[in-house]
C-alpha positions as CSV (number, residue, x, y, z in Angstrom):
1,M,-7.9,32.6,-21.4
2,V,-5.4,32.2,-18.5
3,Q,-3.1,29.1,-18.4
4,V,-2.3,27.8,-15.0
5,K,0.8,25.6,-14.9
6,V,0.9,22.9,-12.2
7,K,3.8,20.6,-11.7
8,T,2.6,17.0,-12.1
9,L,4.0,13.7,-13.1
10,A,1.8,10.8,-14.1
11,W,3.8,8.0,-12.6
12,V,2.7,4.5,-13.7
13,L,4.0,1.8,-11.4
14,G,3.3,-1.9,-11.7
15,A,2.2,-4.4,-9.1
16,I,4.4,-5.7,-6.4
17,G,5.0,-9.4,-6.2
18,S,5.9,-10.1,-2.6
19,L,5.6,-12.5,0.3
20,A,4.0,-11.2,3.5
21,A,4.5,-12.8,6.9
22,V,2.3,-12.6,10.0
23,T,4.8,-10.7,12.1
24,A,4.5,-8.5,15.3
25,F,7.0,-5.8,15.7
26,G,7.1,-5.4,19.5
27,V,10.7,-4.8,20.3
28,A,12.2,-5.1,23.8
29,P,14.7,-2.3,24.7
30,L,18.3,-3.2,24.9
31,T,20.6,-1.9,27.5
32,A,22.7,0.8,26.0
33,S,21.4,4.3,25.2
34,D,23.9,5.6,22.6
35,A,22.7,7.7,19.7
36,Q,22.0,5.8,16.4
37,A,24.2,6.4,13.4
38,T,22.2,7.5,10.4
39,D,22.6,8.5,6.8
40,S,20.1,9.6,4.1
41,T,20.1,10.5,0.5
42,V,17.3,11.9,-1.5
43,E,17.3,11.7,-5.3
44,A,14.6,13.8,-6.8
45,V,13.1,12.5,-10.1
46,S,12.7,15.2,-12.7
47,F,9.3,15.7,-14.3
48,Q,7.6,17.9,-16.9
49,P,5.0,20.4,-15.8
50,E,1.4,19.7,-17.0
51,V,-0.4,22.7,-18.5
52,I,-4.1,23.0,-17.4
53,E,-6.1,25.4,-19.6
54,S,-8.8,27.2,-17.7
55,R,-10.6,30.5,-17.6
56,G,-9.8,30.5,-13.8
57,T,-7.5,32.9,-12.3
58,L,-6.8,31.3,-8.9
59,I,-5.8,27.9,-7.6
60,Q,-6.9,27.1,-4.1
61,Q,-5.9,24.1,-1.8
62,E,-7.3,23.0,1.5
63,R,-6.8,20.0,3.7
64,I,-10.1,18.5,4.8
65,R,-10.9,19.0,8.5
66,R,-12.5,16.5,10.8
67,G,-16.3,16.9,10.6
68,E,-16.0,18.9,7.4
69,T,-19.1,19.4,5.2
70,L,-19.2,20.2,1.5
71,G,-20.5,23.7,2.4
72,T,-17.7,24.6,4.8
73,L,-15.1,23.2,2.4
74,L,-16.3,25.2,-0.5
75,S,-16.4,28.3,1.7
76,R,-12.8,27.8,2.8
77,L,-11.8,27.3,-0.8
78,G,-13.3,30.7,-1.6
79,A,-15.9,29.3,-3.9
80,D,-19.5,30.4,-4.4
81,D,-21.0,27.9,-6.7
82,A,-24.5,26.5,-6.0
83,E,-24.5,24.7,-9.4
84,F,-21.4,22.8,-8.4
85,A,-22.8,21.9,-5.0
86,A,-26.0,20.6,-6.6
87,F,-24.1,18.6,-9.1
88,V,-22.0,16.9,-6.4
89,R,-25.1,15.8,-4.5
90,K,-26.8,14.5,-7.7
91,D,-24.2,12.9,-9.9
92,P,-23.6,9.3,-8.9
93,F,-19.8,9.6,-9.4
94,A,-19.3,13.1,-8.1
95,K,-21.0,12.0,-4.8
96,S,-17.7,10.4,-3.8
97,L,-16.5,13.9,-2.9
98,L,-18.9,13.8,0.0
99,E,-16.7,11.3,1.8
100,L,-14.5,14.2,2.9
101,R,-11.8,12.2,4.5
102,A,-10.0,14.3,7.1
103,G,-6.4,15.1,6.0
104,R,-6.9,14.7,2.3
105,T,-6.1,17.7,0.0
106,V,-8.7,19.2,-2.3
107,S,-7.4,21.4,-5.1
108,A,-9.7,23.8,-7.0
109,V,-9.3,26.2,-9.9
110,L,-11.7,29.1,-9.4
111,G,-13.1,31.5,-12.0
112,T,-13.3,35.3,-11.6
113,D,-16.9,34.8,-10.4
114,R,-15.7,32.3,-7.7
115,S,-17.3,29.4,-9.5
116,I,-15.3,26.1,-9.8
117,D,-13.7,25.3,-13.1
118,R,-11.9,22.2,-11.9
119,L,-11.6,20.3,-8.6
120,T,-9.6,17.3,-7.7
121,Y,-9.9,14.9,-4.7
122,R,-7.9,11.7,-4.1
123,L,-10.2,8.7,-3.8
124,S,-8.5,5.4,-3.2
125,S,-5.9,4.7,-0.6
126,A,-2.3,4.3,-1.7
127,D,-1.2,0.8,-2.7
128,P,2.4,-0.4,-2.3
129,V,3.5,1.2,-5.5
130,G,1.2,4.1,-6.3
131,L,-1.3,6.7,-4.9
132,G,-4.4,5.2,-6.5
133,R,-7.0,7.4,-8.3
134,R,-8.5,10.8,-7.9
135,L,-11.9,12.3,-8.6
136,V,-12.0,15.2,-11.1
137,I,-15.0,17.5,-11.4
138,A,-14.5,20.0,-14.2
139,R,-16.4,22.3,-16.6
140,Q,-16.2,21.1,-20.2
141,S,-18.0,23.3,-22.7
142,G,-19.9,25.0,-19.9
143,K,-21.2,21.7,-18.4
144,L,-19.9,20.0,-15.2
145,V,-18.6,16.4,-15.7
146,A,-17.1,14.0,-13.2
147,Y,-14.4,11.3,-13.9
148,D,-11.5,9.7,-12.3
149,E,-7.8,9.5,-13.3
150,P,-4.5,8.1,-11.9
151,V,-3.1,10.4,-9.1
152,P,-0.1,12.3,-10.6
153,A,2.8,11.7,-8.3
154,E,6.2,13.2,-7.5
155,R,8.6,10.3,-6.8
156,S,11.8,10.4,-4.9
157,I,14.3,7.7,-4.0
158,E,15.8,7.7,-0.5
159,T,18.6,5.8,1.2
160,R,18.7,5.2,4.9
161,T,20.9,3.3,7.3
162,A,20.4,2.8,11.0
163,Q,22.4,0.9,13.7
164,V,20.7,-0.4,16.8
165,R,22.3,1.1,20.0
166,N,19.3,0.9,22.3
167,S,16.2,-0.4,20.5
168,L,15.1,-0.9,16.9
169,V,12.3,1.6,17.3
170,E,14.7,4.3,18.4
171,A,17.1,3.4,15.6
172,L,14.4,3.8,13.0
173,D,13.3,7.1,14.6
174,A,16.8,8.5,14.6
175,A,17.4,7.5,11.0
176,D,14.1,9.0,9.9
177,I,12.9,5.6,8.5
178,P,9.0,5.5,8.4
179,D,7.3,2.9,10.5
180,N,5.6,1.2,7.4
181,V,9.1,0.4,6.0
182,L,9.0,-2.4,8.6
183,A,5.7,-3.7,7.1
184,R,7.2,-3.6,3.6
185,M,10.2,-5.6,5.0
186,A,7.8,-8.3,6.2
187,D,6.4,-8.5,2.6
188,V,10.0,-8.8,1.3
189,F,11.6,-11.2,3.7
190,G,8.6,-13.2,5.0
191,E,9.7,-15.3,7.9
192,D,13.5,-15.0,7.2
193,V,13.8,-12.0,9.6
194,N,12.4,-11.9,13.0
195,L,12.3,-8.1,13.8
196,R,11.4,-8.9,17.4
197,D,14.8,-10.3,18.0
198,V,17.3,-7.5,17.5
199,R,20.6,-6.9,19.2
200,R,22.9,-4.0,19.9
201,G,25.0,-3.4,16.7
202,D,22.4,-4.8,14.3
203,R,22.2,-2.7,11.2
204,L,19.6,-1.9,8.6
205,R,20.2,-0.3,5.2
206,V,17.2,0.4,2.9
207,V,16.6,2.1,-0.4
208,F,12.9,3.0,-0.9
209,E,10.7,5.2,-3.0
210,T,8.5,7.9,-1.6
211,L,5.4,9.2,-3.5
212,Q,3.6,12.5,-3.1
213,E,0.6,13.8,-4.9
214,A,1.8,16.6,-7.1
215,G,0.9,19.9,-5.5
216,S,-0.7,18.2,-2.4
217,L,-0.4,19.4,1.1
218,E,-0.3,15.8,2.3
219,P,3.1,14.3,3.3
220,P,4.8,11.8,1.1
221,I,4.1,8.0,1.6
222,V,6.5,5.1,1.3
223,G,6.2,3.2,-1.9
224,R,8.2,0.2,-2.9
225,I,11.4,-0.9,-1.1
226,L,14.0,-1.2,-3.9
227,A,16.8,-2.7,-1.9
228,V,17.3,-3.7,1.8
229,Q,20.0,-5.3,3.9
230,F,19.5,-6.5,7.5
231,R,22.7,-7.5,9.4
232,G,22.4,-9.0,12.8
233,G,25.2,-11.0,14.4
234,Q,26.3,-13.5,11.8
235,R,23.2,-13.1,9.7
236,K,23.2,-10.9,6.6
237,I,19.9,-10.9,4.7
238,E,19.5,-8.8,1.5
239,A,16.8,-8.3,-1.1
240,I,16.5,-6.3,-4.4
241,W,13.4,-5.5,-6.3
242,F,14.0,-6.6,-9.9
243,D,11.6,-5.3,-12.6
244,R,11.2,-7.8,-15.4
245,G,9.4,-5.3,-17.5
246,D,6.3,-3.2,-17.5
247,G,6.5,-2.8,-13.7
248,V,6.1,-6.6,-13.1
249,G,8.8,-8.2,-11.0
250,D,9.8,-9.9,-7.8
251,Y,12.2,-9.6,-4.9
252,Y,15.5,-11.5,-5.1
253,S,18.5,-12.1,-2.9
254,F,21.7,-10.6,-4.1
255,D,22.7,-14.0,-5.4
256,G,19.5,-14.2,-7.6
257,R,17.2,-16.4,-5.4
258,N,13.6,-15.4,-5.7
259,L,12.2,-14.3,-2.3
260,S,8.7,-13.6,-3.7
261,R,5.8,-15.9,-4.0
262,P,2.8,-15.9,-6.3
263,F,0.6,-15.6,-3.2
264,L,1.1,-13.5,-0.1
265,A,1.4,-15.5,3.1
266,S,-1.4,-13.5,4.6
267,P,-4.1,-11.0,3.4
268,L,-3.3,-8.9,6.5
269,E,0.0,-7.3,7.3
270,F,-0.2,-7.9,11.1
271,T,-2.5,-10.5,12.6
272,R,-2.7,-13.8,14.4
273,V,-4.6,-16.9,13.5
274,S,-7.6,-17.4,15.9
275,S,-9.1,-20.4,14.2
276,G,-7.4,-22.7,11.6
277,F,-8.5,-24.9,8.8
278,T,-10.2,-28.1,10.1
279,E,-12.9,-30.7,9.3
280,S,-14.4,-30.4,12.8
281,R,-14.8,-27.2,14.8
282,F,-17.4,-26.1,17.3
283,H,-19.2,-23.2,15.8
284,P,-19.4,-20.3,18.5
285,I,-22.8,-19.1,17.2
286,L,-24.6,-22.2,15.7
287,R,-23.4,-24.2,18.8
288,D,-22.6,-27.4,16.8
289,W,-19.6,-29.2,15.3
290,R,-18.9,-28.5,11.6
291,A,-16.0,-28.1,9.1
292,H,-14.1,-24.8,9.1
293,K,-13.1,-24.4,5.5
294,G,-10.7,-21.4,6.0
295,V,-8.8,-19.6,8.6
296,D,-9.8,-16.7,10.9
297,L,-7.4,-13.9,11.3
298,Q,-7.9,-11.6,14.2
299,A,-7.4,-7.8,13.6
300,P,-9.1,-4.5,14.6
301,V,-12.1,-3.2,12.6
302,G,-10.8,-1.1,9.7
303,T,-7.5,-3.1,9.2
304,K,-6.8,-3.2,5.4
305,V,-7.4,-6.5,3.7
306,R,-5.1,-7.2,0.7
307,S,-5.6,-9.4,-2.3
308,T,-3.1,-12.2,-1.9
309,A,-2.3,-12.4,-5.6
310,D,-3.2,-10.9,-8.9
311,G,-6.7,-11.7,-10.2
312,V,-10.2,-10.6,-11.1
313,I,-13.1,-9.8,-8.8
314,D,-15.6,-12.7,-9.1
315,F,-18.0,-11.5,-6.4
316,V,-18.5,-8.5,-4.2
317,G,-21.5,-8.3,-1.9
318,Q,-23.2,-10.1,1.0
319,Q,-23.5,-13.8,1.6
320,R,-25.6,-14.9,4.6
321,G,-23.4,-15.7,7.6
322,Y,-20.3,-14.4,5.8
323,G,-21.6,-10.9,5.8
324,N,-19.6,-8.6,3.4
325,V,-17.6,-10.9,1.0
326,V,-15.1,-10.4,-1.8
327,I,-14.1,-13.4,-3.9
328,V,-11.0,-13.1,-6.2
329,K,-10.5,-15.5,-9.1
330,H,-6.7,-15.7,-9.7
331,N,-6.7,-18.1,-12.6
332,A,-8.6,-21.1,-14.0
333,K,-7.8,-23.1,-10.8
334,Q,-7.2,-20.8,-7.8
335,T,-9.8,-18.6,-6.0
336,T,-9.6,-16.8,-2.6
337,L,-12.5,-15.6,-0.4
338,Y,-12.4,-12.8,2.2
339,A,-15.4,-12.6,4.5
340,H,-16.9,-10.5,7.4
341,L,-15.6,-7.3,5.8
342,N,-16.5,-3.9,7.2
343,E,-16.2,-2.0,4.0
344,F,-15.2,-2.7,0.4
345,A,-12.5,-0.8,-1.4
346,D,-13.5,2.3,-3.5
347,G,-14.7,1.3,-7.0
348,L,-14.5,-2.5,-6.4
349,Q,-16.9,-4.4,-8.7
350,V,-17.3,-7.7,-10.5
351,G,-14.7,-7.8,-13.3
352,S,-12.3,-5.4,-11.7
353,K,-8.6,-6.4,-12.0
354,V,-6.6,-6.4,-8.8
355,R,-2.9,-6.9,-8.2
356,Q,-1.2,-8.7,-5.4
357,G,-1.2,-6.4,-2.3
358,D,-4.1,-4.2,-3.5
359,T,-6.6,-3.3,-0.8
360,I,-9.9,-4.9,-1.4
361,G,-11.7,-4.0,1.8
362,T,-11.2,-3.6,5.6
363,V,-11.7,-6.1,8.5
364,G,-15.1,-6.0,10.1
365,M,-17.6,-8.2,12.0
366,T,-20.5,-8.4,9.5
367,G,-22.5,-11.7,9.2
368,W,-22.3,-14.4,11.9
369,T,-19.3,-13.5,14.0
370,T,-18.5,-12.9,17.7
371,G,-15.8,-10.3,17.1
372,P,-13.8,-8.5,14.4
373,H,-11.7,-10.8,12.2
374,L,-11.2,-11.8,8.6
375,H,-12.3,-15.2,7.4
376,F,-10.0,-16.3,4.5
377,E,-10.5,-19.2,2.2
378,F,-8.4,-20.8,-0.6
379,M,-9.9,-23.0,-3.3
380,I,-8.2,-25.1,-5.9
381,D,-10.5,-26.4,-8.7
382,G,-13.5,-25.6,-6.4
383,E,-12.1,-27.6,-3.5
384,H,-11.2,-26.0,-0.2
385,V,-7.6,-26.3,1.0
386,D,-5.7,-25.0,4.0
387,P,-4.9,-21.4,2.9
388,M,-1.7,-21.1,5.0
389,A,-0.2,-24.2,3.6
390,A,-1.3,-23.6,0.0
391,V,0.2,-20.1,-0.4
392,R,3.6,-21.5,0.7
393,A,3.5,-24.6,-1.6
394,I,3.3,-22.6,-4.9
395,P,6.9,-22.3,-6.4
396,A,8.5,-18.9,-7.2
397,R,9.7,-17.9,-10.5
398,G,13.5,-18.0,-11.2
399,L,15.8,-15.8,-13.4
400,Q,17.1,-17.0,-16.8
401,G,19.4,-15.8,-19.6
402,A,19.3,-12.0,-20.3
403,E,17.2,-11.4,-17.2
404,R,19.9,-12.9,-15.0
405,A,22.6,-10.8,-16.6
406,R,20.6,-7.6,-16.2
407,F,19.9,-8.6,-12.5
408,T,23.6,-9.1,-11.8
409,I,24.4,-5.5,-13.0
410,Q,21.6,-4.1,-10.8
411,A,22.7,-6.2,-7.8
412,N,26.3,-4.9,-8.2
413,E,25.0,-1.3,-8.2
414,Y,23.3,-1.8,-4.8
415,K,26.2,-3.6,-3.3
416,A,28.4,-0.6,-4.2
417,R,25.8,1.8,-2.7
418,F,25.7,-0.2,0.6
419,G,29.5,-0.4,0.6
420,L,29.6,3.4,0.4
421,L,27.3,3.7,3.4
422,D,29.7,1.4,5.4
423,T,32.6,3.7,4.4
424,Q,30.7,6.8,5.5
425,M,29.7,5.2,8.8
426,A,33.2,4.1,9.6
427,A,34.6,7.6,8.8
428,R,32.0,9.1,11.1
429,F,33.3,7.1,14.1
430,E,37.1,7.6,13.4
C-alpha cells in the first residue's frame, strides 16, 4: 500500500458577530495622482500534514471549466472509472458533484488501473470565517461511499496599510487589499464610517485572515478582519475582533466599546430599501392597499442572503406569493423571514443551525414580484415589527472582569503593530 501525504489543516473557526450596514462604495476620484504608500506582512500558520492511506499511486487536480461535464472532468483527471461515474449519478449525496461550478478545484487519488480511490470537491461557499464543507467520494472496503467534511484550510494572517493619494480604489489596489475587505469593514463599523467620503491623506490599516483550501488550485479568500483602523481628517475609528472563547466573539473599539450587534443591520451586504414597513401600501400586483409587514431590499439575482443572527432553520420551501422562503428561529421570541429567494444554500434544511452572516440563499424573483429583491421580515412573539428598527434596538454585550483584562492585552498588541506601521511609513518618506 502506498501512503500519499497531503498538507492539510482542519481549521475550526467560530461564527462572526458583526453589524452590517447598507453601504455603497462608489468613490469619487480626488485630484492628486501620487503613488500610494503600502506595507504588507504575511504570517504563515504552521500545520501538521495529514496522512491519507490509499492503494493509489497518483494525485491529480483540475480546476473545473465553464460548461464542464462529469465525463470531460474525469477524462482530464486521467480517470477511467465507469463504476464511479454511475455511482455519482445514482447516489443522492454524490450527485452534488454534478454541480461542477467553474473555477472550483477537484482533487482525486487514482489507482494503478486509473480508477478513483478518493475524490474531493468543495460544496458550500465560504462564510466569513471558514471555507464551508466539501464532498468526499471514496472507496472503503472496495465499496464507494459519499460523505461531507469541513474543508481543511491553510490560514495566514496579513497586515496591510494604504494611504489615499488619488482615490480609495487605487489605494486599495496599490496596497493589495482585496475588494471584499471593504464589505467586511461595513460589517465591523456599520454606519460609523462612510467610505464614499474619503480625502487625500486618509489612511487605512488592516489585519485580516486569508484562507485557502489545502492543496487547492484556487486563490485564497479573505476570512475575518482581526483589527482595522481608519483615519480620515480628525476621525480615527478602530476595531478589534475579540474571541471570548470557542470562536465566539464580537468587534470592539480599542477602548472596549462593543461595536457588534446580536442582529446584522441587513441580510444583504449592498442594497437599498425599495419598500419599507407600513400598515398601508399599494400592492403592485394585487392592485389594492394592504399592510407591508417587512422591507424590500433591491439587489441583483444571485446576491447572497445572510442570516442576520444565530438561529435554527424553522422553514425552507415555497409559500404562495412569497416564492422560495427561509424562516430562521433565533430564540423563543425572535424570528426572521427571507422571501422571493432564487436558490437555497447547499444542505439547508429544517433544524439546521446557522450562524450570523451564514449564507442561507440568494436573491431572486420567485412568487409574486415585479423584479429581483429580498423581502425581509422580523417577528417578536409572533408579531411583525419594523426590521430595520428592531435590529438596531437590541443591546450589545459588554466586557467584564477577566475578559476585559484579556481584551486590554490584545488591544495593546494591535496598537503596537499599527504604531510600527506608522514608523515604517514615516521612514519611507524621509
